[in-house]
C-alpha positions in Angstrom: -116.6 230.4 77.0 -113.5 228.3 76.3 -115.7 225.3 75.3 -117.6 227.6 72.9 -114.4 228.9 71.4 -113.0 225.3 70.9 -116.2 224.3 69.1 -115.9 227.2 66.7 -112.3 226.2 66.0 -113.3 222.6 65.4 -116.0 223.8 62.9 -113.3 225.8 61.0 -111.0 222.8 60.9 -113.8 220.5 59.6 -114.8 223.1 56.9 -111.1 223.4 55.9 -110.7 219.6 55.5 -113.9 219.4 53.4 -112.6 222.1 51.1 -109.2 220.4 50.7 -110.9 217.1 50.0 -113.1 218.6 47.3 -110.1 220.3 45.7 -108.1 217.1 45.9 -110.6 215.0 44.0 -109.8 214.6 40.3 -112.2 216.3 37.9 -114.8 214.0 36.4 -113.9 213.4 32.7 -116.7 212.3 30.4 -115.4 209.6 28.1 -116.6 209.3 24.6 -118.7 206.2 24.0 -116.5 203.3 22.8 -117.4 201.9 19.5 -118.8 198.4 20.0 -117.6 195.6 17.7 -120.2 194.4 15.3 -121.9 191.3 16.5 -122.2 188.3 14.2 -124.7 185.5 13.9 -122.9 183.3 16.4 -123.7 185.9 19.1 -127.4 185.8 18.2 -130.0 183.7 19.9 -131.4 180.8 17.8 -134.0 181.9 15.3 -137.4 180.2 15.6 -138.5 181.2 12.1 -139.5 178.1 10.2 -138.1 178.1 6.6 -139.0 175.9 3.7 -136.8 175.6 0.7 -134.1 178.3 0.5 -133.8 180.1 -2.8 -130.4 181.5 -3.7 -130.6 184.4 -6.1 -127.7 186.2 -7.7 -128.5 189.8 -8.6 -126.3 190.3 -11.6 -125.5 192.5 -14.6 -122.0 193.0 -15.9 -122.9 196.6 -16.7 -122.5 199.0 -13.7 -125.0 201.7 -12.7 -128.1 199.6 -13.4 -129.5 199.7 -9.8 -128.0 196.3 -8.8 -127.0 197.2 -5.2 -130.1 199.4 -4.8 -132.2 196.4 -5.7 -130.2 194.0 -3.5 -130.7 196.3 -0.5 -134.3 197.3 -1.0 -135.7 194.0 -2.3 -134.1 192.2 0.7 -135.5 194.7 3.2 -139.0 194.6 1.6 -139.1 190.8 1.9 -138.0 191.0 5.5 -140.9 193.4 6.2 -143.2 190.8 4.6 -142.1 188.3 7.2 -139.4 186.4 5.2 -136.0 185.5 6.6 -133.4 187.0 4.2 -129.6 186.9 3.9 -127.8 189.4 1.6 -124.3 188.5 0.6 -122.3 191.5 -0.6 -119.9 190.1 -3.2 -119.0 193.5 -4.8 -115.6 194.9 -3.7 -117.2 198.4 -3.7 -119.3 197.2 -0.7 -122.3 199.4 -1.6 -124.8 197.0 -0.1 -122.9 197.0 3.2 -122.6 200.7 3.5 -126.1 201.2 2.1 -127.3 199.2 5.1 -125.4 201.4 7.6 -122.4 199.1 8.2 -119.3 200.8 9.3 -116.7 198.8 7.4 -113.8 199.8 9.8 -115.7 197.9 12.5 -116.1 194.7 10.5 -113.7 192.0 11.7 -114.3 189.4 9.0 -116.1 189.8 5.7 -117.0 187.6 2.7 -113.3 187.7 1.6 -112.4 185.6 4.7 -115.2 183.1 3.9 -113.8 182.6 0.3 -110.1 182.7 1.0 -109.5 182.1 4.7 -112.0 179.3 5.4 -113.8 181.4 8.0 -117.3 179.8 8.6 -119.9 182.0 7.0 -121.9 182.0 10.3 -119.0 183.9 11.9 -119.3 186.6 9.4 -123.0 187.1 9.1 -124.2 190.4 10.8 -127.8 189.6 12.0 -130.8 191.9 12.0 -129.4 194.9 10.0 -133.1 195.4 9.2 -136.3 193.5 10.1 -135.8 189.9 8.9 -132.5 190.7 7.1 -129.0 189.5 7.9 -125.9 190.5 6.0 -122.5 189.1 4.9 -120.5 192.3 4.5 -117.8 193.2 2.0 -114.7 195.4 2.8 -111.8 196.6 0.7 -110.1 193.3 1.3 -112.4 191.8 -1.3 -110.7 193.8 -4.0 -107.8 191.3 -4.2 -109.9 188.2 -4.2 -110.1 187.9 -8.0 -106.3 187.4 -8.2 -106.0 185.3 -5.1 -108.8 182.9 -6.1 -106.9 181.9 -9.3 -104.5 179.7 -7.4 -107.1 178.1 -5.1 -108.4 174.6 -5.4 -112.1 174.4 -6.3 -112.1 178.1 -6.8 -115.5 178.3 -8.5 -117.2 176.5 -5.6 -116.1 178.5 -2.6 -119.3 180.5 -2.2 -121.5 177.5 -3.0 -119.9 175.5 -0.3 -120.3 178.3 2.2 -123.9 179.1 1.4 -124.8 175.4 1.4 -124.6 175.3 5.2 -127.3 177.9 5.3 -130.0 176.2 3.3 -133.1 175.7 5.3 -132.2 178.7 7.6 -133.3 181.4 5.2 -136.2 181.9 2.8 -134.0 183.9 0.4 -130.2 184.3 0.0 -129.4 187.2 -2.4 -125.9 187.8 -3.7 -125.0 191.3 -4.9 -122.5 190.6 -7.7 -119.7 192.9 -9.0 -120.2 194.5 -12.4 -117.8 192.1 -14.1 -117.6 188.5 -15.2 -114.6 187.5 -13.1 -114.2 184.7 -10.5 -116.3 186.4 -7.9 -119.2 186.5 -10.3 -118.5 182.9 -11.4 -118.7 181.9 -7.7 -122.1 183.6 -7.5 -123.3 181.8 -10.7 -122.3 178.4 -9.3 -123.8 179.1 -5.9 -127.1 180.5 -7.2 -130.4 178.7 -8.1 -131.6 181.6 -10.1 -130.5 185.0 -11.5 -132.2 188.3 -11.1 -131.1 190.7 -13.8 -131.7 194.5 -13.3 -131.8 196.5 -16.6 -132.0 200.3 -16.6 -134.5 202.0 -18.8 -131.9 203.8 -20.8 -130.1 203.7 -24.2 -128.1 200.5 -24.8 -130.1 198.9 -22.0 -129.4 195.4 -23.3 -125.7 196.1 -23.8 -123.7 193.4 -22.0 -126.7 191.2 -21.3 -125.9 188.9 -24.2 -122.4 188.3 -22.8 -123.9 187.6 -19.3 -126.3 185.1 -20.8 -123.4 183.4 -22.6 -121.6 183.1 -19.3 -124.7 181.7 -17.7 -125.0 179.0 -20.3 -121.3 178.0 -19.9 -121.7 177.8 -16.1 -124.9 175.9 -16.5 -123.4 173.3 -18.8 -120.3 172.7 -16.8 -120.9 173.7 -13.1 -124.5 174.4 -12.3 -127.0 172.6 -14.5 -130.1 173.9 -12.6 -129.2 177.6 -13.0 -131.9 179.7 -14.6 -133.3 183.2 -14.8 -135.6 184.1 -11.9 -136.6 187.4 -13.3 -135.6 190.6 -15.2 -136.2 193.9 -13.4 -136.6 197.2 -15.2 -135.0 200.0 -13.2 -134.7 203.8 -13.4 -138.0 204.1 -15.2 -139.2 207.6 -16.1 -142.7 207.5 -17.5 -142.4 211.0 -18.9 -139.9 209.9 -21.5 -140.5 208.0 -24.7 -137.2 206.3 -24.3 -138.2 204.5 -21.1 -141.4 203.3 -22.6 -139.5 202.0 -25.7 -136.9 200.2 -23.5 -139.7 198.5 -21.5 -141.3 197.3 -24.8 -137.9 196.1 -26.1 -136.9 194.2 -23.0 -140.3 192.6 -22.6 -140.2 191.5 -26.2 -136.7 189.9 -25.6 -137.3 188.2 -22.3 -141.1 187.7 -22.3 -142.8 186.6 -19.1 -139.5 186.6 -17.1 -139.7 190.4 -16.8 -141.3 191.5 -13.6 -144.5 193.6 -13.9 -143.1 196.1 -11.3 -141.1 199.0 -12.7 -138.6 200.7 -10.4 -138.9 204.5 -10.9 -136.0 206.9 -11.0 -136.4 208.9 -7.8 -134.2 211.3 -5.7 -135.1 209.4 -2.5 -133.8 206.1 -3.9 -130.5 207.8 -4.7 -130.4 209.4 -1.2 -131.2 206.4 1.0 -127.8 204.6 0.8 -126.0 207.7 2.1 -128.2 207.5 5.3 -127.5 203.7 5.6 -131.2 202.9 5.2 -133.3 200.9 2.8 -136.0 203.0 1.0 -138.7 201.3 3.1 -137.3 203.0 6.1 -136.0 206.2 4.6 -139.1 207.1 2.6 -141.7 204.5 3.4 -144.6 206.1 1.6 -142.7 207.2 -1.5 -142.8 205.7 -4.9 -139.5 203.9 -4.5 -140.6 202.1 -1.4 -144.0 201.2 -2.9 -142.3 199.8 -6.0 -139.9 197.6 -4.0 -142.7 196.3 -1.8 -144.6 195.5 -5.0 -141.6 193.7 -6.4 -141.2 191.7 -3.1 -144.8 190.5 -3.4 -144.1 189.4 -7.0 -141.0 187.5 -5.9 -143.0 185.7 -3.2 -145.6 184.8 -5.8 -143.0 183.3 -8.1 -141.8 181.1 -5.2 
């Protein structure tokens, strides 16, 4: 009887110890996932894609709101889906191409500013695989001061050219999204580029500012980049329901001739929405008119070489 009583007491002690141990354990706290730093090209495995001659194309128009960044994002993504290896350089201080491809700028350690003014190798800045076949050199707010800081730099017009030169043979296309101005950032793009792609919106005063851009191109061509030429003129924000759009198409094609792409980029709600979701139109609305138009443009670009 005594042995049985002792056994019961032992069970009570064991149960009490287990309760105390459970209460003594600290509560499990779920931690919020830590934001991972954005990986750059130097962290990426070597690419086996075989590239021929790299074409560097500046997407440029000194007039804002013409679909420049929209074209930079969506043409680059469409070419990537066609199997091309593409690099997009965001040279606009607004950074629309970066945010439009889902890049959180606060997580970017170095951007194109550091390439131009701090001698950071461009390979250390490239963010790989933002989309299929597409890498990105991002822009942050730091780029806003670059225009002033470049003034005192040696060989200030050649900074981007020198950086991009190391990438020739690694990409099929390098696109540069230029700011809507003709300052030193744009001059850097003109010096670095082989060709220009000029988006023009199908609206009143469509050709406003283009004459000044062409004058700047001629000056850069005569002094700094003798092979610079126009790759193509792209008509954007086309609305086939209006007489104005049709008149602008006729006027621009009459002015630029065969350099105008056959593809017309329509004005659509989806094209306007896609950047806020950090996606190119080919992902956001793959069967819509906007995606179809940019895929058509990409095929034209490939045909032009």
